[in-house]
DRENMI-867991 format. One record per residue (C-alpha): residue number from 1; z, y, x. Coordinates in nm, 2 decimals, always signed. Example, Ala and Ser with C-alpha at 12.3 -4.5 7.8 and 13.67 -1.06 7.14 Angstrom:
<rs>
@num=1, w=+0.78, v=-0.45, u=+1.23
@num=2, w=+0.71, v=-0.11, u=+1.37
</rs>
This chain:
<rs>
@num=1, w=+9.83, v=+8.95, u=+11.91
@num=2, w=+9.54, v=+9.17, u=+11.81
@num=3, w=+9.53, v=+9.30, u=+11.45
@num=4, w=+9.27, v=+9.14, u=+11.23
@num=5, w=+9.17, v=+9.31, u=+10.91
@num=6, w=+9.15, v=+9.03, u=+10.66
@num=7, w=+8.97, v=+9.24, u=+10.40
@num=8, w=+8.69, v=+9.31, u=+10.65
@num=9, w=+8.67, v=+8.94, u=+10.74
@num=10, w=+8.60, v=+8.85, u=+10.37
@num=11, w=+8.39, v=+9.16, u=+10.32
@num=12, w=+8.60, v=+9.28, u=+10.02
@num=13, w=+8.77, v=+9.61, u=+9.92
@num=14, w=+9.15, v=+9.64, u=+9.95
@num=15, w=+9.17, v=+9.66, u=+9.57
@num=16, w=+8.97, v=+9.34, u=+9.53
@num=17, w=+9.08, v=+9.11, u=+9.25
@num=18, w=+9.20, v=+8.75, u=+9.31
@num=19, w=+8.87, v=+8.62, u=+9.17
@num=20, w=+8.66, v=+8.85, u=+9.40
@num=21, w=+8.86, v=+8.72, u=+9.70
@num=22, w=+8.81, v=+8.36, u=+9.60
@num=23, w=+8.44, v=+8.41, u=+9.55
@num=24, w=+8.40, v=+8.58, u=+9.89
@num=25, w=+8.60, v=+8.31, u=+10.06
@num=26, w=+8.39, v=+8.03, u=+9.91
@num=27, w=+8.06, v=+8.20, u=+10.01
@num=28, w=+8.17, v=+8.26, u=+10.37
@num=29, w=+8.34, v=+7.92, u=+10.41
@num=30, w=+8.01, v=+7.75, u=+10.32
@num=31, w=+7.82, v=+7.98, u=+10.56
@num=32, w=+8.04, v=+7.91, u=+10.86
@num=33, w=+8.13, v=+7.55, u=+10.78
@num=34, w=+8.13, v=+7.33, u=+11.10
@num=35, w=+7.91, v=+7.07, u=+10.93
@num=36, w=+7.64, v=+7.33, u=+10.88
@num=37, w=+7.69, v=+7.49, u=+11.23
@num=38, w=+7.74, v=+7.20, u=+11.47
@num=39, w=+7.84, v=+7.31, u=+11.83
@num=40, w=+7.84, v=+7.68, u=+11.72
@num=41, w=+8.16, v=+7.83, u=+11.87
@num=42, w=+8.11, v=+8.17, u=+11.70
@num=43, w=+8.07, v=+8.00, u=+11.36
@num=44, w=+8.38, v=+7.79, u=+11.43
@num=45, w=+8.57, v=+8.11, u=+11.51
@num=46, w=+8.45, v=+8.29, u=+11.20
@num=47, w=+8.53, v=+7.98, u=+10.98
@num=48, w=+8.89, v=+7.99, u=+11.11
@num=49, w=+8.93, v=+8.36, u=+11.05
@num=50, w=+8.78, v=+8.33, u=+10.70
@num=51, w=+9.04, v=+8.05, u=+10.62
@num=52, w=+9.32, v=+8.26, u=+10.77
@num=53, w=+9.22, v=+8.56, u=+10.56
@num=54, w=+9.20, v=+8.36, u=+10.24
@num=55, w=+9.54, v=+8.20, u=+10.31
@num=56, w=+9.70, v=+8.54, u=+10.32
@num=57, w=+9.50, v=+8.74, u=+10.06
@num=58, w=+9.49, v=+8.46, u=+9.79
@num=59, w=+9.87, v=+8.45, u=+9.78
@num=60, w=+10.01, v=+8.75, u=+9.60
@num=61, w=+10.34, v=+8.74, u=+9.79
@num=62, w=+10.17, v=+8.71, u=+10.13
@num=63, w=+9.91, v=+8.97, u=+10.04
@num=64, w=+10.19, v=+9.22, u=+9.94
@num=65, w=+10.36, v=+9.17, u=+10.28
@num=66, w=+10.03, v=+9.19, u=+10.47
@num=67, w=+9.94, v=+9.52, u=+10.29
@num=68, w=+10.27, v=+9.67, u=+10.40
@num=69, w=+10.33, v=+9.52, u=+10.74
@num=70, w=+9.99, v=+9.43, u=+10.88
@num=71, w=+9.99, v=+9.17, u=+11.16
@num=72, w=+10.37, v=+9.15, u=+11.14
@num=73, w=+10.37, v=+9.04, u=+10.78
@num=74, w=+10.51, v=+8.69, u=+10.86
@num=75, w=+10.83, v=+8.87, u=+10.98
@num=76, w=+10.86, v=+9.09, u=+10.67
@num=77, w=+11.19, v=+8.94, u=+10.56
@num=78, w=+11.35, v=+9.00, u=+10.90
@num=79, w=+11.23, v=+9.36, u=+10.89
@num=80, w=+11.37, v=+9.42, u=+10.55
@num=81, w=+11.71, v=+9.27, u=+10.66
@num=82, w=+11.71, v=+9.49, u=+10.96
@num=83, w=+11.65, v=+9.80, u=+10.74
@num=84, w=+11.93, v=+9.70, u=+10.50
@num=85, w=+12.16, v=+9.64, u=+10.80
@num=86, w=+12.08, v=+9.99, u=+10.94
@num=87, w=+12.13, v=+10.15, u=+10.61
@num=88, w=+12.48, v=+9.99, u=+10.58
@num=89, w=+12.56, v=+10.13, u=+10.93
@num=90, w=+12.47, v=+10.48, u=+10.81
@num=91, w=+12.17, v=+10.50, u=+11.03
@num=92, w=+11.90, v=+10.50, u=+10.76
@num=93, w=+11.77, v=+10.83, u=+10.91
@num=94, w=+11.66, v=+10.64, u=+11.22
@num=95, w=+11.37, v=+10.47, u=+11.04
@num=96, w=+11.33, v=+10.65, u=+10.70
@num=97, w=+10.99, v=+10.77, u=+10.63
@num=98, w=+10.81, v=+10.50, u=+10.82
@num=99, w=+10.52, v=+10.35, u=+10.61
@num=100, w=+10.24, v=+10.13, u=+10.72
@num=101, w=+9.88, v=+10.10, u=+10.61
@num=102, w=+9.59, v=+9.92, u=+10.77
@num=103, w=+9.36, v=+10.22, u=+10.73
@num=104, w=+9.58, v=+10.47, u=+10.91
@num=105, w=+9.79, v=+10.46, u=+11.23
@num=106, w=+9.80, v=+10.20, u=+11.50
@num=107, w=+9.92, v=+9.84, u=+11.44
@num=108, w=+10.05, v=+9.84, u=+11.79
@num=109, w=+10.27, v=+10.15, u=+11.72
@num=110, w=+10.40, v=+9.98, u=+11.42
@num=111, w=+10.49, v=+9.67, u=+11.62
@num=112, w=+10.66, v=+9.88, u=+11.89
@num=113, w=+10.87, v=+10.05, u=+11.63
@num=114, w=+11.00, v=+9.72, u=+11.49
@num=115, w=+11.04, v=+9.58, u=+11.84
@num=116, w=+11.27, v=+9.87, u=+11.92
@num=117, w=+11.46, v=+9.81, u=+11.59
@num=118, w=+11.52, v=+9.45, u=+11.69
@num=119, w=+11.64, v=+9.54, u=+12.04
@num=120, w=+11.32, v=+9.48, u=+12.23
@num=121, w=+11.15, v=+9.15, u=+12.33
@num=122, w=+11.48, v=+8.99, u=+12.41
@num=123, w=+11.50, v=+8.84, u=+12.05
@num=124, w=+11.84, v=+9.00, u=+11.98
@num=125, w=+11.92, v=+9.25, u=+11.70
@num=126, w=+12.12, v=+9.57, u=+11.73
@num=127, w=+12.45, v=+9.38, u=+11.71
@num=128, w=+12.35, v=+9.13, u=+11.97
@num=129, w=+12.27, v=+8.86, u=+11.71
@num=130, w=+11.96, v=+8.65, u=+11.76
@num=131, w=+11.67, v=+8.72, u=+11.53
@num=132, w=+11.54, v=+8.42, u=+11.35
@num=133, w=+11.16, v=+8.40, u=+11.30
@num=134, w=+10.97, v=+8.19, u=+11.06
@num=135, w=+10.74, v=+7.93, u=+11.22
@num=136, w=+10.36, v=+7.97, u=+11.22
@num=137, w=+10.16, v=+7.85, u=+10.93
@num=138, w=+9.91, v=+7.57, u=+11.00
@num=139, w=+9.56, v=+7.54, u=+10.85
@num=140, w=+9.37, v=+7.21, u=+10.81
@num=141, w=+9.06, v=+7.09, u=+10.63
@num=142, w=+9.02, v=+6.77, u=+10.43
@num=143, w=+8.68, v=+6.63, u=+10.32
@num=144, w=+8.64, v=+6.44, u=+10.00
@num=145, w=+8.33, v=+6.32, u=+9.80
@num=146, w=+8.27, v=+6.42, u=+9.44
@num=147, w=+8.35, v=+6.07, u=+9.34
@num=148, w=+8.69, v=+6.09, u=+9.50
@num=149, w=+8.77, v=+6.40, u=+9.29
@num=150, w=+8.75, v=+6.19, u=+8.97
@num=151, w=+9.09, v=+6.03, u=+9.04
@num=152, w=+9.42, v=+6.14, u=+9.20
@num=153, w=+9.42, v=+6.05, u=+9.57
@num=154, w=+9.71, v=+5.96, u=+9.79
@num=155, w=+9.66, v=+6.01, u=+10.16
@num=156, w=+9.87, v=+6.02, u=+10.47
@num=157, w=+9.81, v=+6.30, u=+10.72
@num=158, w=+9.94, v=+6.32, u=+11.07
@num=159, w=+10.04, v=+6.67, u=+11.18
@num=160, w=+10.22, v=+6.72, u=+11.51
@num=161, w=+10.32, v=+6.35, u=+11.52
@num=162, w=+10.46, v=+6.36, u=+11.17
@num=163, w=+10.32, v=+6.16, u=+10.89
@num=164, w=+10.28, v=+6.36, u=+10.57
@num=165, w=+10.23, v=+6.17, u=+10.24
@num=166, w=+9.99, v=+6.38, u=+10.03
@num=167, w=+9.91, v=+6.35, u=+9.66
@num=168, w=+9.57, v=+6.52, u=+9.58
@num=169, w=+9.54, v=+6.59, u=+9.21
@num=170, w=+9.22, v=+6.48, u=+9.04
@num=171, w=+8.97, v=+6.76, u=+8.97
@num=172, w=+9.04, v=+6.96, u=+9.29
@num=173, w=+8.76, v=+7.20, u=+9.37
@num=174, w=+8.55, v=+7.27, u=+9.68
@num=175, w=+8.72, v=+7.54, u=+9.89
@num=176, w=+9.05, v=+7.51, u=+9.71
@num=177, w=+9.36, v=+7.54, u=+9.92
@num=178, w=+9.70, v=+7.38, u=+9.86
@num=179, w=+10.03, v=+7.45, u=+10.04
@num=180, w=+10.27, v=+7.19, u=+10.19
@num=181, w=+10.59, v=+7.38, u=+10.23
@num=182, w=+10.78, v=+7.35, u=+10.56
@num=183, w=+10.52, v=+7.14, u=+10.74
@num=184, w=+10.39, v=+7.42, u=+10.97
@num=185, w=+10.51, v=+7.53, u=+11.31
@num=186, w=+10.89, v=+7.52, u=+11.39
@num=187, w=+11.09, v=+7.83, u=+11.34
@num=188, w=+11.22, v=+8.04, u=+11.63
@num=189, w=+11.59, v=+8.07, u=+11.70
@num=190, w=+11.67, v=+7.85, u=+11.40
@num=191, w=+11.43, v=+8.02, u=+11.16
@num=192, w=+11.25, v=+7.83, u=+10.88
@num=193, w=+10.94, v=+7.63, u=+10.96
@num=194, w=+10.60, v=+7.76, u=+10.85
@num=195, w=+10.38, v=+7.60, u=+10.59
@num=196, w=+10.08, v=+7.38, u=+10.61
@num=197, w=+9.77, v=+7.49, u=+10.42
@num=198, w=+9.50, v=+7.24, u=+10.34
@num=199, w=+9.15, v=+7.35, u=+10.24
@num=200, w=+8.93, v=+7.09, u=+10.06
@num=201, w=+8.57, v=+7.05, u=+10.13
@num=202, w=+8.40, v=+6.85, u=+9.85
@num=203, w=+8.08, v=+6.68, u=+9.95
@num=204, w=+7.84, v=+6.63, u=+9.65
@num=205, w=+7.60, v=+6.35, u=+9.73
@num=206, w=+7.53, v=+6.26, u=+9.36
@num=207, w=+7.26, v=+6.36, u=+9.12
@num=208, w=+7.51, v=+6.58, u=+8.93
@num=209, w=+7.56, v=+6.95, u=+8.97
@num=210, w=+7.92, v=+7.07, u=+8.93
@num=211, w=+8.06, v=+7.38, u=+8.77
@num=212, w=+8.44, v=+7.35, u=+8.75
@num=213, w=+8.51, v=+7.04, u=+8.54
@num=214, w=+8.17, v=+7.03, u=+8.38
@num=215, w=+7.87, v=+6.83, u=+8.52
@num=216, w=+7.50, v=+6.89, u=+8.48
@num=217, w=+7.21, v=+6.65, u=+8.52
@num=218, w=+6.84, v=+6.62, u=+8.43
@num=219, w=+6.72, v=+6.29, u=+8.27
@num=220, w=+6.36, v=+6.17, u=+8.24
@num=221, w=+6.26, v=+6.05, u=+7.89
@num=222, w=+5.94, v=+5.84, u=+7.85
@num=223, w=+5.67, v=+6.02, u=+7.65
@num=224, w=+5.66, v=+5.75, u=+7.38
@num=225, w=+6.03, v=+5.77, u=+7.32
@num=226, w=+6.02, v=+6.14, u=+7.31
@num=227, w=+5.75, v=+6.12, u=+7.04
@num=228, w=+5.87, v=+5.83, u=+6.84
@num=229, w=+6.24, v=+5.82, u=+6.92
@num=230, w=+6.43, v=+5.53, u=+7.09
@num=231, w=+6.71, v=+5.45, u=+7.32
@num=232, w=+6.77, v=+5.53, u=+7.69
@num=233, w=+7.04, v=+5.45, u=+7.95
@num=234, w=+7.20, v=+5.74, u=+8.14
@num=235, w=+7.43, v=+5.72, u=+8.44
@num=236, w=+7.76, v=+5.90, u=+8.43
@num=237, w=+8.03, v=+5.92, u=+8.70
@num=238, w=+8.20, v=+5.63, u=+8.53
@num=239, w=+7.90, v=+5.41, u=+8.45
@num=240, w=+7.60, v=+5.38, u=+8.23
@num=241, w=+7.59, v=+5.49, u=+7.86
@num=242, w=+7.33, v=+5.43, u=+7.59
@num=243, w=+7.19, v=+5.74, u=+7.41
@num=244, w=+6.96, v=+5.76, u=+7.11
@num=245, w=+6.66, v=+5.99, u=+7.15
@num=246, w=+6.55, v=+6.16, u=+6.83
@num=247, w=+6.18, v=+6.14, u=+6.73
@num=248, w=+5.99, v=+6.45, u=+6.84
@num=249, w=+6.23, v=+6.54, u=+7.12
@num=250, w=+6.10, v=+6.85, u=+7.31
@num=251, w=+6.09, v=+6.88, u=+7.68
@num=252, w=+6.40, v=+7.07, u=+7.80
@num=253, w=+6.62, v=+6.95, u=+7.52
@num=254, w=+6.99, v=+6.97, u=+7.61
@num=255, w=+7.25, v=+6.72, u=+7.52
@num=256, w=+7.63, v=+6.73, u=+7.57
@num=257, w=+7.84, v=+6.43, u=+7.64
@num=258, w=+8.19, v=+6.54, u=+7.56
@num=259, w=+8.46, v=+6.43, u=+7.80
@num=260, w=+8.22, v=+6.28, u=+8.05
@num=261, w=+8.27, v=+6.55, u=+8.32
@num=262, w=+8.54, v=+6.57, u=+8.58
@num=263, w=+8.92, v=+6.58, u=+8.51
@num=264, w=+9.06, v=+6.93, u=+8.47
@num=265, w=+9.28, v=+7.02, u=+8.76
@num=266, w=+9.65, v=+6.95, u=+8.69
@num=267, w=+9.57, v=+6.90, u=+8.31
@num=268, w=+9.66, v=+6.54, u=+8.24
@num=269, w=+9.41, v=+6.37, u=+8.01
@num=270, w=+9.17, v=+6.66, u=+7.99
@num=271, w=+8.81, v=+6.64, u=+8.10
@num=272, w=+8.51, v=+6.86, u=+8.13
@num=273, w=+8.17, v=+6.77, u=+7.97
@num=274, w=+7.85, v=+6.63, u=+8.10
@num=275, w=+7.54, v=+6.83, u=+8.00
@num=276, w=+7.20, v=+6.65, u=+8.01
@num=277, w=+6.86, v=+6.82, u=+8.02
@num=278, w=+6.57, v=+6.60, u=+7.90
@num=279, w=+6.25, v=+6.61, u=+8.10
@num=280, w=+5.97, v=+6.43, u=+7.91
@num=281, w=+5.79, v=+6.21, u=+8.15
@num=282, w=+5.41, v=+6.23, u=+8.13
@num=283, w=+5.23, v=+5.91, u=+8.24
@num=284, w=+5.01, v=+5.97, u=+8.55
@num=285, w=+4.79, v=+5.66, u=+8.50
@num=286, w=+4.66, v=+5.50, u=+8.17
@num=287, w=+4.49, v=+5.18, u=+8.09
@num=288, w=+4.16, v=+5.20, u=+7.91
@num=289, w=+4.33, v=+5.10, u=+7.59
@num=290, w=+4.60, v=+5.36, u=+7.63
@num=291, w=+4.34, v=+5.63, u=+7.71
@num=292, w=+4.14, v=+5.52, u=+7.40
@num=293, w=+4.45, v=+5.56, u=+7.18
@num=294, w=+4.51, v=+5.91, u=+7.32
@num=295, w=+4.15, v=+6.00, u=+7.25
@num=296, w=+4.19, v=+5.88, u=+6.90
@num=297, w=+4.49, v=+6.10, u=+6.86
@num=298, w=+4.31, v=+6.39, u=+7.00
@num=299, w=+4.04, v=+6.36, u=+6.73
@num=300, w=+4.30, v=+6.40, u=+6.46
@num=301, w=+4.39, v=+6.74, u=+6.60
@num=302, w=+4.75, v=+6.64, u=+6.64
@num=303, w=+4.96, v=+6.92, u=+6.78
</rs>
């Protein structure tokens, strides 16, 4: 198994924060998404590597193991147990002083060292006991629409012939990944199963722009109502609402509808807001009477 530098895959520094990793992942996931790169094998490969890198680096525990053990991070627990076992046998000097970093040394040399510590490729430890390995983690992608995100979803997925009942909390975000423990690949020699990581792709085919739990939308206001005031109807995710437009409303006026955004992820009963930007609609065609009225207004030097 060749070593893959997950930091290079995401284009971030090894000291990158969780937010920086999340931001880099979202950007690259969109860039290489299969829907945007149909029949592009290279993009598909990059997309898988980006998801794999995010799976490891976005999880503090996995990232710590990866930083220390490189491509062997999934077997970190076995390595630690082997170290403790050797220490108890008085052989600590056999491996003391070994450290590992991605930036220095060979990943292959590191693997060879642990292979010899486990007794070679036979799968037996130094006392003839079989070494149990954790199963491989699986990655999957699930697509939802923005409307779906408004309510908690229950779906059944089939992975390796097994049906998994999945509850998707309302308010889940595009690019967000959740873990289903124990539904990855089977363990080796009785080891624990891996986990299933599901990354969500949220398709927004609405007139709303999303930012977290908040929604944004532009709304046209007829010129007469902008000048004299009146009432308009506005679409929200849950239906139409009536709004009063104040007399003398300027173009670009912003209005907040509290609680009319999306549910906040895993925060029962809490919602974001809907922000509207008014665009005053200028009539393109006028009747003679309407034009005459505007001309009369112009003579009054109305500003």
